[in-house]
N, C-alpha and C positions, 0 to 999 in steps of 0.2 A: 834451521829455524833462524829467522831474522830477529835481531834485537836492536833497539836503538843504541847507538854508541854514545859514550860520554864525550865531552868537549876535548879531552886530552887525546883520546883515540882518534877523533876526527882530525885534529891538528897534525897528528903523526902520519896521516895518510897522504899529506900533500908533498909533492916532490921538492927536493932542495933546489931552489931556483934563485938563490941569492936574496930573497925577500926577508925582511924582518916582520915579525908579527906584533901587533899593537892592540891595546885596548884604549878606546876613546870614550869619554863620558861627556854627553851633550845635555844641555838644558834647552828645552824647546817651548815655544809658545802654544802651538796647536798640535797636540799629540796625534790627532787623526790624520793629518796630511804629512806629518814629518817623516814616517818611514819611507814613503814613496819618494819624497824629495831627497832624502839622504841617499837612497840607492842611486838616484840619478847623479847627484853631486859626486859621490865616491867613484862611480863608473867613469864620469868625464875626467876625473883627476887620476885615472888609471890605478885606482886602488882595488883590492880584491876583498870585497865585503864577504866575510865568512859567517857572521852571526850578528843579529840585531835584536836586542832585548829591550822591550818597553818598560817604563817605570813601574815602581812598586806602590803600595798604598802610602807609604811614608814619603815617597818622592815621585808623584805621578807624572811630572813633566820632565823626567830624566830618561834618556835613552843611552844604552851602553852598546858600543860597537866592538867587534873583534874583526880585525882586518889585516891583510898583508899589503905591504907597499914598499917599493924601493925608495920612494921619495915621500916620506910622511909629511914633510913640510908643505908639499903641494896639496895634499888631501886636507890638512888642517886649514890652510889658507882658503881653499875652496869652500869648506864648511862654514867658516867665519864669514866669507863673502856672501854666502846664501842666507845669512842671518842667524845661524846657530851659535849659541854660547858654548864654547869648548871649555869644559871644566877641568879635564885632566887628559893627559896622553901618557901612556905607560908602555914601554917596550916589554912584551911578555916573553919573547924568546927570539934570539937572533939566529938566522939561518946561515949556514956556511956559504961563503962566496963561491960562485961557479967559476972554474978556471977558464981563462980566455983561450 
């Protein structure tokens, strides 16, 4: 029987690849077009978008991202350059480095 896994189970299934995991909170102007644009921006910046959650009733123009990235600065810079207001960046768990 298949059951939906929770976020923590999903994160534990990813291989240790030296990536850190982050949560980014964005404030957006147009909530309808934002998810597609965010996916494009994160992909071009070589981030690994794992979850995108749109706003709540209290904060409808806010989007929360969970992603993996070796260079989070590149992803944040790309999001800001695309016109998104980055409200917070939090490292949620650091992966062990892969030996060379």
